[in-house]
Residue, then its C-alpha position, 0 to 999 in steps of 0.5 A: m384191882a384184879s384187872a389192873l394186876s392182870a395187866l401188870r402180870g401180862a407185861s411182866q411175864h408175857g411182854t404184852s401191852s395194855s391200858v386200864v382206864i379208871s373212871g368215877p366222880a371226884g372223891i370215889g377213890k381213883t387216886a388211892l387205887l392208882a397209888e396202890i397199883c403203882e406200889h404193886a408194880t414197884r414190888m413186881k420190879i416194873r419201872v413206874g412213871r407217874s404224874k397227874c394233870d391239873p386244870i391250870e396246866q391245860i395250856w402247858p403242852g404235854a406237861p403231864v406226859i413229860a412229868a411222868l418221865r422224871s417222877g419217883q425215886d427211880p425216874l424213867t429218864t436221866a436229867e440229861q435225857y429229860e433235858q433233851i426231850a424237853r428241848v423239843i416241847s414246842e414241836p409235839l411230833l418230835l416230842a412224841d418221837r423222843i419220848a417213844c424212843r426212850l420208852e422203847d429202849l426201856a421196855a426192851v429191858h424192863p416192863l413199864l407202867v405209865a400212870i396218869d391221874d385226873l386225865q379229864w384235865a389233859d391238854r391237847v398236846s398230852r392227848f396227842l402224845l398219848r395216842s401216839l405213844l399207845s400206837r408206837l409202843a404197841g406190842l412192848p411190855v408197857v401198861w398204861m393206867f389212866a384215872s379220869r372223872d369223865d367217861p369217855i376220857g377224851i383219849d381216843l383208844a379206838g383203833h389200838d385193837i392190839i392193846r388189851r383195854e380194861y375199863l374200871q368204873l368205880a361204883p359208889l359204896t353200898t349201904q353195907d360198905l358205909a356202915a362198915m366204914a363207920r363201925d371201923r372209925l367210930g368203934r361202934v355200930p352206926d345208929e339211924r341218925t348216922r346212917r341217914y347222914l351216910d346215905a346223903t353222901g351218895g356212897n362217895p368215900f371221901l364225903a363219907t369220911q368227912v361225915i364220920d370224922s365230923l361225928a367222931r369229933s362231935a362230943a355233944g352229938g350236934e349236927p355234923g353238917t358235912a353230908a353231901g348236900e351240906f359239904t359246901t356250907a361246911m367248907a364256907r363255915q370253916l373258911a369263915d372261922l380262919p384268921s384273915s391271913a390264913r383264909e387269904l392263903v387258902e384262897l390263894v392255893a385254891a386259885a393256884g390250881r396246883r401245888l404252890p411252893v412255899r417260897d412262891a406263897f411267901a413271894l405272893m403274900p409278903s405278909l406271911c413274913s410277919c409274925d401274924g403271917r406265920d400264924g396265918l400259915a400255921g392256921a391254914v395248915g392246922s385247919g386241915l384244909i391244906t397240907v405241906s409236903a416237899d416244901a409245897l402247899a396243896f389241898r388234902h383233896d381236889l374236891v376240897r380245893e374245888t369247893v373252896y374255889a367255888l366259894l370265891a366271889g368273882n372279883r376275888a377270884r379274878q384278883l388272885h388270878a391276876r396276881l398269879a399271872e403277873y408272878h408267873l410271867s415276871v418272876l418265874g418266866e412261865p408265860l403259859v401258866a401265866a396265860s392260864h391265870a390271865r384267861a381266868a382273870a380276863t375282863t373287857g379292857d384288861l390290857a395286862s391280861a391281853l398281853i399275857l394271852v397274846s404272848a402265850a399264843e405266840t409261844l404256842a403257835s407252832t406247838s398247838a395251833e388250836d390253843a394258840g388260835e383260841l388265846a389270840a382270839l380271846a386276847f383280841g376280844m379283851v382290848l378295846p379299840a379306844q385303848p392306845e395299845w389296841l392296834e399293836v395287840s390286834r396285829r399280833c393276834l392277827s399274826v398268830l391267827c394266820r400262823a395257826q391257820h384260823a382263817a375265819q378269825a384271822i379275816t375277822v381281826a383283819d377287817q376290824i383293823l382295816a375298819r379303824v386304819d386310815d394309813v393305806n400302806l398299813a392297811a396294805q400290810v394287813e391285807t398281805e398278812a391276811a393273804r396267807a390265811l386266805w390262800l391256805s384256807g382255799r378262799v382265793h376269790d376273797l383273796a383276789s377281790r380284797i387285793e384288787k380293792t387295796l391296789c386301787s389306792s394311789d398312795l401305796d408305797a412301791l414295796v407294799t405294791v410289789r408284795l400285794r401284786a405277788a399275793y394277787a398273782l398267787a391267787r390268780t393261779r386258781t382263778l385264771p386260765g393257765e397262760p394268763a396266770a403264768r404271765e401274771a406270775a412272771g410279771a410279779v417275779e420280775q417286779a419282786r426281783d427288781s424290788g429286792d424284797r424277799e417276802a414279795l419274791t417268795l410269793a411271786v416265785q410260788a405263784a410261778g411254780e403253781a402256774a407252771r404246775n397247773q399248765g403241766r410244765h413240770q420241769v419249769a415248776l421244779r425250777h421255781f420250787r427249787e428257787l423257792r426253797t433257796l429263798t425260804g430254806a426248807p419250807y417248800l421242800a414238799e413242793e420240790i419233791t412233788a415236782l420230781q414225782f411228776v417227771d418220774r424222778y422218784d429215786h431223787a424224790q425219795a432221796l430228798l424224803d429220806q434226807a428230810r426225815a433224817s435231818c435234825a433241822t426238820t421242823e414241825a411246820l415241815l412234817p405235814g408237807i413231807a408226810c404228804a409227799q411221802m404218801w403220794q410217793d408210796f401211792n404212785l409207786g403202787r405201795l398201797d398199804d404204805a400210802d394208806a398208812g401214811a394217809r392215816t398219819l397225815i389225818e392225825l397230824a392235821r388233828q394235832l396241828g389244827t390245819s386242813l392244808h393236806l387233809l383233803d389229800a389224805i382223804t383222797i388217798r384213802t378213798a383211792v386205795a379203797l376203790l382200787r381194792g374194790e371197797t366202795e363203802i369205805a370209799a364212800a365213808q371217806l368222802r362223807l368225812a371230806d364234806t365236813l372238813t372244808d369251807t374252801d371256795d367251791a370252784i377250787c375245792n381240792p379237785g382230788i375229792t371231785v375225782m374220787r366222787g366221779w370214780l366212786a359213781a363209776s364203780r357203782g355203775d352210774l357212768p353218766a353221773a361219773r362223767d358229769t362229776l369229772r367234767p369240771v375238773l377236766q375243763g380246769a385242766e384244759q384251761g391250766r387251772s388244775y393239775w389233778p387230771l395231769w397226773p397220768c393215772w387220773n387222765g387215763l381214768f377219765f378217758q375210761i369213764g368217758a369211753a364207757a359212757g360213750d361220750d366221744t367229746f369227753t374222751a377227745s378232751c382227755l386225749d388233748v390234755a394228755e398230748a399237751n402234757a406229753a409235749g410239755n414234758p418231753g422224755v417223761a415216760s408216764f406222760e408220753g406213754v399215757a398219751l400214746n395209750l389214749r390215742g391208741l384206744g381212741k383209734q383202736d390201733l394195735d401198733i400205737l398201743a404196742q408203742a404205748l406199752q413199750v414207753l409205759d414199761r419205762s415208767p416207775r409207776p406200776v399202775l401205768r405199766a399194768v394199764g399199758a399191758e391191759s389195754y394192749g392185751r384187750a385189743l389183741l383179744a378183740v382181733g383174735r390174737r388170744s395167746e399174745a393177749l393172755a400174755q399181756l393180761d397176765r402181766a397186768w394181773d401180776e402188777y395189779h396183784h402185787m399192788g393189792a389193786r383187787a378191783f382192777r385185778s378182778d376186771v383183768q381176771r374176768a376178761m381172761r376167764q371169758a377168753g377161756a383161760r384158767r390160772t392156778k394163781w387165781s385160786t391161790a389169791a382167792a384162798a388167801q387166809a383171813a389170818g396167818w402169814a399168808s394174809l399179810t401184805e408185802a409191806e406188813r411182811r417186811v415190817a413183821t420180819l424187821i420187828s421180830e429181828g429186834h428192830t424198834n419202830k424207828s429203826a424199821a422205818s429207817a430201813l424201809g424208807v417209810s415213816i415211824n407211824t406207817v410202821g406202827t400202822h402195819l404192825r397193828a395189822v400184823f398183830a391182828k392177823l397173826g393173833v399175837q399181842s407182843r413183839v416176843q409173841l411175834a418173833n416166836r410166831l414167825a420162828s414157827y413159820t420157818s419150816v412152812d413153804s409160804l414163809 
């Protein structure tokens, strides 16, 4: 209790954030303690939002977090605000943003307490929301109180180091405590027999109370029968003694798993309307097992409900759940709650439950992909092929599994359908639907081979054939060399246009864009991706942004990114792609802190949405940032993580991971291993199968490793790729400059290197400007032109330093030192403090300044053109480095720096 009160005082008096986790077994007193803490907070003028999780709502996304906003006599949101928040319940990322904005506004005026009980039953979306909110509201006067039976509770608080954390494990009552309870309630010192029963409770306060109350009621001093080992027996006896209508009502409330409104109980049990039924209600309440409060029925304690539920026979429990599922679906219109009951009632061949489950899966597909996939898979397994509805239900399950990107299960369902379908056109439609799951999971060889077999049929409808050829062309962009893949995609586009089929044209245009990008024809790719966006709306906006980045149009790319973030039409499906494009934007423009923060955000999005589509890109960025900083062990840890996250085809597994492995080997001095690792990726670029080496910086990296390994053939291949892409993208400084740079390095030609420097100076990418200056500077040193060389190396050092690329900066500094140069800025950089303002990066300083001026995370993100999560990541780093715990303390600390020159 003391730690909880300390947290409340910290929020009220100092504006600090904190979290308190109360854990312990059922009946230990967690709920009572949480209630007392909330009462204390109210007396301290702290606004309180309180809710609890229950097992039946585990499928209802975000329910306990949302419920906390409208609890109590002084809810945290108005009815109108609550409605606006609930409107985006199907999109957790937007939901988190709206809740955070409301809580930020409140915390600017009042300290807050958000208390959630029984967190062991929290659904996936609620856990995601809490992780997001803990991060987003760090430094604001918000106290989080969680009660859970589990330890740990499943909410990952790691990484929120600026939030003070307290863990309160409630221990069983001691023998002395139990004796004192008995003395207070019985009015006498407990005798040996009473102590024996109390010891059997294991120190559980709830069970001890049952024992003591039983003894108090036992006039003859008989066996109380409510010790821990006999609690279930006592509940069974009490149930058996109830009239049948009362017993049925108690069992119904137990199966409901939550508070059951009296009106719903009467609807579910029409017999309650009779005289005997009303006696049943009175008998159920009179038994003390359930209570009536706010026109709803509930058990007096969760432990009682769980015990009663455990006593239900399997068939009886399934009957009750089936009745509840039908009622929630047909009467209350709550498909997600209905699905929870349908899942508990499900048996093989149960069509009604299967239909409820697949309907809920369709509802959840864009909200919680993991839950949707589980429900769809369960629904598919419940319906028997002999049932007439099997095909329809199976196709609906397949659609959900494809949308949720559960590729393996989707293919299993597709294969089961195909095994029982004789209509070749229906089979082809199934293959077309499965194609998207195979593509997103990287299983392009499976995709191609399956479509090849389907296309062999001579009875296919023309429209189905066009769709299949479009999907086939998409797969071939990863398996064919560039020119043949481009020809196949062009043919698919022509056929799709002639057919007038939008779905076929979408697949074909995507194939054409992918083929052009693999070939390094980025202007052509940009045209295709723009057409793709006109066909589909916004879903392919990220591809268009990436194409703009390839041709050095970063200002235009940023304009689209800003518009996407500001647009109310931005949907859940778009957000990971937009986040990925922003991450690459930051990385390419040398904003390594922002890129790393964006990568962390993208990994969190992947966890919530159940998709690995952009996950490997995020790991690539985190690895690249670590290697630029010289943090090889962090880079190695990221690559180990990648090993556990993909089952894509080895031949086309994200080339970025392979590039990072080669770079890591080079950083550790194993040049032959680095070259051999990179060779397949380079060969893929030569054949137009992969665009990774076509990013200018990677091509230069390949060349440097090949040159250091003394492999002239390897470096010649790098130069060929660079020159081909410069020719394919005329006027793009990054491509043309890198081609000149590699040519000059290969020939050791100062004039070509000088020309490369001039071209790269026009590139918006600082790392390429630095490479141009470094290459020219080293070449000048080699011919004895020391003064000119040092001027160029100084430029390179400054670019690397501004980016935070400490490993590259050290290499340049070493070359300058060997040439006899010394610079004051070197010692200044080396002496950067581990704490204090000087330790903050440029990105962290910008965030710190805005937050100290009163900006919220959202308004700071808008001002800086980054994501809200990126601001949160930087803010946590700022708090840690400056040793502050609240935004008020941050403002005061920055004010104290105003007289310091470094500020």
